[in-house]
Backbone as numpy.savetxt, mean C-alpha at the origin, in Angstrom:
# Nx Ny Nz CAx CAy CAz Cx Cy Cz
8.81 -23.62 -11.10 7.97 -22.43 -11.10 8.86 -21.18 -11.10
8.60 -20.28 -12.01 9.38 -19.04 -12.11 9.03 -18.10 -10.96
10.00 -17.31 -10.55 9.77 -16.32 -9.50 8.80 -15.24 -9.99
7.93 -14.81 -9.11 6.97 -13.75 -9.46 7.71 -12.46 -9.76
7.26 -11.70 -10.77 7.90 -10.41 -11.05 7.69 -9.39 -9.91
6.73 -9.64 -9.01 6.51 -8.75 -7.87 7.54 -8.93 -6.77
8.14 -10.12 -6.69 9.07 -10.42 -5.60 10.29 -9.52 -5.67
10.61 -8.89 -4.54 11.79 -8.05 -4.46 11.61 -6.87 -3.53
12.54 -5.94 -3.65 12.55 -4.71 -2.85 12.22 -3.55 -3.77
11.40 -2.61 -3.27 10.89 -1.51 -4.08 10.91 -0.22 -3.28
11.26 0.88 -3.96 11.25 2.22 -3.33 10.43 3.16 -4.20
9.85 4.15 -3.56 8.97 5.09 -4.25 9.73 5.91 -5.29
9.08 6.14 -6.41 9.60 7.00 -7.48 8.87 8.34 -7.36
9.52 9.29 -6.70 8.88 10.57 -6.38 8.46 11.34 -7.63
9.19 11.20 -8.72 8.88 11.96 -9.93 7.58 11.53 -10.58
7.20 10.27 -10.42 6.01 9.75 -11.11 4.76 9.69 -10.22
4.91 9.83 -8.92 3.78 9.64 -8.00 2.92 10.90 -7.90
1.62 10.68 -7.88 0.65 11.78 -7.79 -0.45 11.41 -6.80
-1.06 12.45 -6.23 -2.24 12.26 -5.40 -3.30 13.25 -5.84
-4.56 12.86 -5.66 -5.66 13.72 -6.06 -5.82 14.82 -5.02
-5.84 16.06 -5.48 -6.03 17.22 -4.61 -7.49 17.64 -4.73
-8.27 17.39 -3.68 -9.69 17.71 -3.71 -9.95 19.22 -3.70
-9.01 20.00 -3.16 -9.19 21.46 -3.11 -9.13 22.06 -4.51
-8.23 21.55 -5.36 -8.08 22.09 -6.72 -8.72 21.20 -7.78
-9.21 20.03 -7.34 -9.81 19.07 -8.26 -8.85 18.70 -9.39
-7.58 18.40 -8.99 -6.56 18.06 -9.98 -5.49 17.20 -9.31
-4.61 16.64 -10.16 -3.49 15.85 -9.65 -2.40 16.77 -9.13
-1.76 16.34 -8.04 -0.67 17.10 -7.42 0.45 16.11 -7.07
1.67 16.61 -6.87 2.75 15.72 -6.44 2.36 15.01 -5.14
2.72 13.75 -5.04 2.43 12.97 -3.85 3.26 13.50 -2.69
2.67 13.58 -1.51 3.35 14.14 -0.34 4.09 13.10 0.49
3.98 11.82 0.12 4.63 10.79 0.92 6.14 11.02 0.90
6.78 10.89 2.06 8.22 11.15 2.13 9.04 9.87 2.17
8.38 8.73 2.24 9.11 7.45 2.20 8.11 6.34 1.95
8.50 5.40 1.10 7.71 4.19 0.90 8.68 3.11 0.44
9.02 2.20 1.36 9.93 1.09 1.09 9.14 -0.20 1.24
9.16 -1.03 0.20 8.36 -2.24 0.17 9.23 -3.46 -0.08
9.01 -4.48 0.75 9.56 -5.80 0.48 8.36 -6.68 0.17
8.37 -7.26 -1.01 7.25 -8.08 -1.45 7.78 -9.45 -1.85
7.17 -10.49 -1.30 7.58 -11.85 -1.59 6.33 -12.64 -1.98
6.39 -13.25 -3.15 5.32 -14.15 -3.57 5.94 -15.52 -3.77
5.42 -16.47 -3.01 5.91 -17.85 -3.07 4.70 -18.74 -3.31
4.54 -19.19 -4.55 3.34 -19.95 -4.91 2.12 -19.05 -4.80
1.18 -19.39 -3.92 0.01 -18.54 -3.74 0.07 -17.71 -2.47
1.24 -17.66 -1.82 1.42 -16.84 -0.62 1.99 -15.49 -1.02
1.32 -14.43 -0.58 1.65 -13.04 -0.91 2.04 -12.37 0.40
3.32 -11.99 0.56 3.82 -11.41 1.80 4.29 -9.98 1.54
3.62 -9.02 2.15 3.81 -7.57 1.94 4.36 -6.98 3.21
5.47 -6.22 3.13 6.07 -5.56 4.28 6.46 -4.16 3.83
5.69 -3.17 4.24 5.83 -1.79 3.77 6.16 -0.87 4.92
7.17 -0.02 4.74 7.44 1.08 5.67 7.12 2.36 4.93
6.22 3.15 5.50 5.78 4.39 4.86 5.93 5.54 5.85
6.42 6.68 5.35 6.62 7.86 6.20 7.98 7.83 6.87
8.34 8.97 7.47 9.61 9.05 8.20 9.39 9.41 9.67
8.50 10.30 9.95 8.24 10.67 11.35 6.80 11.10 11.50
5.95 10.16 11.81 6.27 8.78 12.17 6.44 7.90 10.94
7.14 6.79 11.13 7.25 5.75 10.10 6.35 4.60 10.54
5.47 4.17 9.65 4.55 3.08 9.92 5.03 1.85 9.16
5.12 0.73 9.86 5.46 -0.53 9.19 4.18 -1.35 9.10
3.71 -1.53 7.87 2.43 -2.17 7.59 2.70 -3.51 6.91
2.07 -4.57 7.41 2.36 -5.91 6.88 1.08 -6.71 6.69
1.10 -7.61 5.74 0.07 -8.65 5.65 0.62 -9.82 4.86
0.16 -10.98 5.23 0.44 -12.20 4.49 -0.91 -12.76 4.08
-1.09 -12.94 2.78 -2.37 -13.35 2.22 -2.19 -14.54 1.31
-3.26 -15.26 1.11 -3.31 -16.30 0.09 -3.93 -15.66 -1.14
-3.21 -15.68 -2.25 -3.72 -15.09 -3.49 -5.00 -15.81 -3.88
-6.02 -15.04 -4.20 -7.36 -15.55 -4.52 -7.95 -16.32 -3.36
-7.53 -15.98 -2.15 -8.03 -16.64 -0.94 -8.96 -15.73 -0.15
-9.04 -15.97 1.14 -9.94 -15.22 2.01 -9.32 -13.92 2.51
-10.01 -13.30 3.45 -9.57 -12.03 4.03 -8.43 -12.27 5.01
-7.44 -11.37 4.99 -6.30 -11.44 5.91 -6.15 -10.09 6.59
-5.73 -10.04 7.86 -5.57 -8.75 8.53 -4.38 -7.97 7.97
-4.59 -6.67 7.75 -3.52 -5.75 7.36 -3.07 -5.10 8.65
-1.88 -5.47 9.09 -1.40 -5.11 10.42 -0.44 -3.94 10.40
-0.54 -3.13 11.42 0.49 -2.13 11.70 1.48 -2.82 12.64
2.64 -3.23 12.11 3.60 -3.97 12.93 4.23 -3.06 13.98
4.66 -1.87 13.54 5.17 -0.93 14.53 5.14 0.49 13.97
5.30 1.45 14.90 5.32 2.87 14.57 6.59 3.43 15.19
7.41 4.08 14.37 8.65 4.67 14.86 8.50 6.18 14.78
8.63 6.83 15.93 8.53 8.29 16.00 9.88 8.87 16.41
10.30 9.89 15.69 11.51 10.62 16.07 11.11 11.80 16.92
10.12 12.57 16.45 9.60 13.72 17.19 8.35 13.26 17.93
8.48 12.98 19.21 7.35 12.45 19.97 6.34 13.52 20.34
6.59 14.77 20.00 5.61 15.82 20.29 4.54 15.92 19.21
4.77 15.30 18.04 3.82 15.36 16.93 3.21 13.98 16.72
1.91 13.87 16.89 1.23 12.58 16.72 1.23 12.12 15.27
1.31 13.03 14.29 1.32 12.64 12.89 0.08 11.85 12.50
-1.09 12.30 12.93 -2.33 11.54 12.82 -2.71 11.15 11.41
-2.77 12.09 10.47 -3.17 11.86 9.09 -4.56 11.24 8.98
-5.42 11.44 10.00 -6.73 10.80 9.98 -7.61 11.35 8.86
-7.34 12.56 8.40 -8.13 13.09 7.29 -7.95 12.24 6.04
-6.74 11.79 5.75 -6.48 10.96 4.59 -7.06 9.56 4.80
-6.88 8.99 5.98 -7.39 7.65 6.24 -8.91 7.62 6.21
-9.57 8.70 6.59 -11.03 8.74 6.60 -11.59 8.54 5.20
-10.87 8.98 4.18 -11.34 8.82 2.81 -11.45 7.36 2.40
-10.65 6.50 3.02 -10.68 5.08 2.65 -11.03 4.19 3.84
-11.76 4.75 4.82 -12.33 3.96 5.90 -11.26 3.22 6.71
-10.16 3.87 7.05 -9.14 3.25 7.90 -9.10 3.96 9.26
-8.91 3.19 10.32 -8.83 3.80 11.66 -7.43 4.35 11.91
-7.25 4.96 13.09 -5.90 5.35 13.50 -5.05 4.08 13.57
-3.76 4.24 13.34 -2.86 3.10 13.38 -2.38 2.88 14.81
-2.38 1.62 15.23 -1.83 1.23 16.52 -0.93 0.02 16.28
0.27 0.06 16.83 1.21 -1.05 16.65 0.60 -2.34 17.17
0.75 -3.41 16.36 0.26 -4.71 16.74 -1.22 -4.93 16.51
-1.87 -3.96 15.87 -3.32 -4.06 15.63 -3.61 -3.99 14.13
-4.65 -4.69 13.69 -5.03 -4.57 12.28 -5.63 -3.20 11.99
-5.42 -2.73 10.77 -6.03 -1.47 10.32 -7.17 -1.75 9.35
-7.17 -2.95 8.77 -8.17 -3.32 7.77 -8.02 -4.82 7.50
-8.83 -5.31 6.58 -8.70 -6.68 6.09 -8.51 -6.64 4.59
-7.63 -7.51 4.09 -7.15 -7.48 2.72 -7.48 -8.78 2.01
-7.78 -8.66 0.72 -7.96 -9.83 -0.14 -7.18 -9.53 -1.43
-6.38 -10.48 -1.88 -5.58 -10.33 -3.09 -6.23 -11.12 -4.22
-6.42 -10.47 -5.36 -7.00 -11.11 -6.53 -5.99 -11.02 -7.67
-5.55 -12.18 -8.15 -4.56 -12.23 -9.23 -5.29 -12.26 -10.57
-4.94 -11.33 -11.46 -5.49 -11.30 -12.80 -4.51 -11.98 -13.77
-3.23 -11.56 -13.70 -2.15 -12.19 -14.45 -0.94 -12.26 -13.54
0.15 -12.84 -14.00 1.37 -12.90 -13.18 1.88 -11.51 -12.84
1.56 -10.50 -13.66 2.08 -9.15 -13.43 1.01 -8.13 -13.06
-0.23 -8.57 -12.79 -1.30 -7.63 -12.42 -2.19 -8.25 -11.35
-2.36 -7.49 -10.24 -3.20 -7.96 -9.13 -4.01 -6.80 -8.57
-5.10 -7.16 -7.92 -5.90 -6.21 -7.14 -5.75 -6.55 -5.67
-5.70 -5.51 -4.85 -5.82 -5.70 -3.40 -7.09 -4.99 -2.99
-8.01 -5.75 -2.45 -9.30 -5.22 -2.02 -9.27 -5.15 -0.50
-9.80 -4.06 0.05 -9.74 -3.87 1.49 -11.11 -3.54 2.05
-11.34 -4.05 3.27 -12.51 -3.64 4.03 -12.04 -3.20 5.40
-12.75 -2.23 5.96 -12.40 -1.72 7.28 -12.70 -2.72 8.38
-12.29 -2.38 9.58 -12.53 -3.25 10.73 -14.03 -3.43 10.97
-14.81 -2.46 10.49 -16.27 -2.53 10.63 -16.93 -3.34 9.51
-16.13 -3.87 8.59 -16.66 -4.67 7.50 -17.07 -3.88 6.28
-17.00 -2.55 6.35 -17.39 -1.72 5.21 -16.23 -1.62 4.21
-16.53 -1.46 2.92 -15.47 -1.33 1.91 -14.54 -0.16 2.23
-13.24 -0.38 2.02 -12.25 0.68 2.26 -11.67 1.20 0.96
-10.98 0.34 0.23 -10.32 0.78 -1.00 -10.01 -0.41 -1.89
-9.62 -0.07 -3.10 -9.10 -1.04 -4.06 -7.77 -0.51 -4.54
-6.76 -1.35 -4.57 -5.43 -0.99 -5.05 -5.09 -1.88 -6.23
-4.79 -1.27 -7.37 -4.28 -2.03 -8.50 -2.76 -2.06 -8.39
-2.14 -3.16 -8.76 -0.68 -3.23 -8.82 -0.29 -3.97 -10.08
0.64 -3.37 -10.81 1.11 -3.97 -12.05 2.61 -3.79 -12.17
3.30 -4.88 -12.50 4.74 -4.82 -12.75 4.92 -4.50 -14.23
5.72 -3.45 -14.51 5.94 -3.01 -15.89 7.43 -2.79 -16.13
7.78 -2.36 -17.34 9.17 -2.03 -17.70 10.14 -3.16 -17.39
9.84 -4.34 -17.94 10.71 -5.51 -17.75 10.97 -5.81 -16.27
9.97 -5.60 -15.44 10.08 -5.95 -14.03 10.78 -4.92 -13.18
11.02 -3.74 -13.70 11.76 -2.73 -12.94 10.88 -1.71 -12.23
9.56 -1.73 -12.53 8.64 -0.77 -11.91 7.32 -1.44 -11.55
6.74 -0.99 -10.45 5.37 -1.33 -10.10 4.57 -0.04 -10.15
3.44 -0.07 -10.84 2.52 1.07 -10.79 1.26 0.62 -10.08
0.63 1.55 -9.43 -0.60 1.23 -8.71 -1.49 2.43 -8.58
-2.78 2.16 -8.50 -3.78 3.19 -8.28 -4.59 2.79 -7.06
-4.67 3.68 -6.07 -5.48 3.46 -4.89 -6.79 4.20 -5.08
-7.89 3.46 -4.98 -9.22 4.03 -5.26 -10.16 3.80 -4.09
-11.10 4.74 -3.93 -12.18 4.56 -2.98 -13.12 3.47 -3.51
-14.02 2.96 -2.69 -14.94 1.93 -3.18 -15.80 2.38 -4.37
-16.04 3.68 -4.50 -16.84 4.17 -5.63 -15.99 4.54 -6.85
-14.68 4.24 -6.80 -13.83 4.42 -7.98 -13.05 5.71 -8.06
-13.12 6.58 -7.05 -12.33 7.82 -7.05 -10.87 7.47 -6.81
-9.99 7.78 -7.77 -8.57 7.50 -7.61 -7.97 8.54 -6.67
-7.33 8.07 -5.59 -6.70 8.95 -4.61 -5.21 9.11 -4.86
-4.57 8.03 -5.26 -3.12 8.04 -5.47 -2.78 7.27 -6.73
-1.74 7.72 -7.39 -1.10 7.00 -8.48 0.34 6.84 -8.04
0.72 5.64 -7.63 2.05 5.40 -7.09 2.87 4.58 -8.06
4.15 4.89 -8.11 5.12 4.11 -8.87 6.27 3.77 -7.94
6.66 2.51 -7.94 7.80 2.04 -7.16 8.84 1.48 -8.11
10.11 1.72 -7.77 11.22 1.24 -8.57 11.92 0.10 -7.83
12.31 -0.93 -8.59 13.05 -2.03 -7.99 14.32 -1.47 -7.35
14.67 -1.97 -6.17 15.84 -1.43 -5.47 16.65 -2.55 -4.85
17.77 -2.18 -4.29 18.58 -3.11 -3.51 17.89 -3.35 -2.17
18.18 -4.45 -1.51 17.61 -4.70 -0.18 17.93 -3.56 0.78
17.02 -3.29 1.70 17.23 -2.23 2.71 17.07 -2.81 4.09
């Protein structure tokens, strides 16, 4: 069995990433300051380990069975440098039905749907069982880039993210 093109280490491509700005009703540069992803696919096991942000930095993980049932999307830990700033970001999470993050607690439930070897959907529901978001992920450019669109349940695209294959971190 060939290795999945998703397997590897990925870092955010700041030049290509955009987020929807509701104030101007247009695309704007993405404000994320860090997104490091380790993704491992072994057969039908999908293992996601993402660190996003710098202060605070959230480590978000899930292990799912591709085309399987719901799996918890966990906040493994939160690293704060400036402990005087909570870094809540609840306004952004409210758009996709996510609660505040707490280390060791799930933030949502995830289901992975494989369309092809290089294209998958991640469907999410909140802790209350209500739809949260849909994330498309596609490996492109001979396996050197992942593109993804994060959408609300009604199809409003919130983010267009691109990750570049990187060395281990």
